[in-house]
C-alpha positions as CSV (number, residue, x, y, z in Angstrom):
1,M,-15.1,-3.7,-25.2
2,E,-14.8,-0.3,-23.7
3,R,-17.3,1.2,-21.3
4,K,-17.2,4.7,-20.0
5,G,-16.5,4.9,-16.3
6,Y,-15.0,1.4,-16.0
7,L,-11.4,0.5,-15.7
8,F,-10.5,-3.0,-16.9
9,V,-7.5,-4.4,-15.1
10,N,-6.2,-8.0,-15.6
11,S,-3.6,-8.5,-12.8
12,V,-3.2,-10.7,-9.8
13,N,-0.8,-11.0,-6.8
14,I,-0.6,-14.2,-4.8
15,T,1.5,-14.9,-1.8
16,G,2.0,-18.2,-0.1
17,R,4.2,-21.3,0.3
18,L,5.0,-23.9,-2.3
19,T,3.3,-27.2,-1.6
20,D,6.0,-29.1,-3.5
21,S,9.1,-28.4,-5.6
22,P,8.3,-27.2,-9.1
23,S,8.0,-29.6,-12.0
24,Y,9.9,-28.7,-15.1
25,R,9.5,-29.7,-18.8
26,K,11.3,-28.7,-21.9
27,F,9.6,-28.8,-25.3
28,E,12.0,-30.2,-27.8
29,K,10.2,-29.1,-31.0
30,E,9.3,-25.6,-30.0
31,G,12.4,-25.0,-27.8
32,G,10.4,-23.6,-24.9
33,S,9.9,-24.8,-21.3
34,V,7.4,-24.7,-18.6
35,A,7.6,-24.9,-14.8
36,E,4.5,-25.7,-12.7
37,F,4.0,-25.4,-9.0
38,T,1.2,-25.0,-6.4
39,I,1.0,-22.2,-3.8
40,A,-1.0,-22.6,-0.6
41,H,-2.3,-19.3,0.8
42,N,-3.6,-19.2,4.3
43,R,-6.2,-16.7,5.4
44,R,-7.1,-16.0,9.1
45,W,-10.1,-13.9,10.3
46,K,-12.0,-13.4,13.5
47,S,-15.6,-14.6,13.4
48,K,-18.1,-11.8,14.2
49,E,-20.6,-14.3,15.6
50,S,-18.4,-16.4,17.9
51,D,-15.4,-14.1,18.4
52,E,-13.2,-17.1,17.4
53,W,-10.3,-17.2,15.0
54,K,-11.0,-19.1,11.8
55,E,-8.6,-20.3,9.1
56,D,-9.0,-21.2,5.4
57,T,-6.4,-22.3,2.8
58,S,-6.6,-21.7,-0.9
59,F,-4.5,-23.5,-3.5
60,F,-3.3,-21.8,-6.7
61,R,-1.7,-23.7,-9.6
62,I,0.9,-21.6,-11.3
63,K,2.7,-22.0,-14.7
64,A,5.8,-20.1,-15.7
65,Y,7.2,-20.3,-19.2
66,N,10.6,-20.1,-21.0
67,G,13.1,-17.9,-19.2
68,L,11.0,-17.5,-16.1
69,A,10.6,-21.3,-16.0
70,E,14.4,-21.7,-15.9
71,K,14.6,-19.3,-13.0
72,V,11.8,-21.1,-11.1
73,K,13.6,-24.4,-11.6
74,E,16.8,-23.1,-10.2
75,K,15.6,-20.8,-7.4
76,I,12.5,-22.1,-5.5
77,R,11.8,-25.3,-3.6
78,K,9.0,-26.9,-1.5
79,G,8.1,-24.7,1.5
80,D,9.6,-21.5,0.1
81,F,7.5,-18.3,0.6
82,V,6.8,-16.6,-2.8
83,L,5.0,-13.7,-4.3
84,V,3.6,-14.3,-7.8
85,E,2.5,-11.3,-9.9
86,G,0.7,-12.1,-13.1
87,R,-2.3,-11.8,-15.3
């Protein structure tokens, strides 16, 4: 669907720390693989009403496939700070 004056972008950047080491599975029939992990992203802001600092944590479940899954399995562990770019 195309609309004049609108730009449709499907991209996301997430930064944070791994809550646990990635899980990894290999699919025997298809020959592919998947690595799954969760990123915790902390956000801090100063409240306008009370002038106090507040904090919120969001959790993002990430899946990486095939060649990228292999790299994830080898390179990152629990507690590592990562930047994930995707769609």
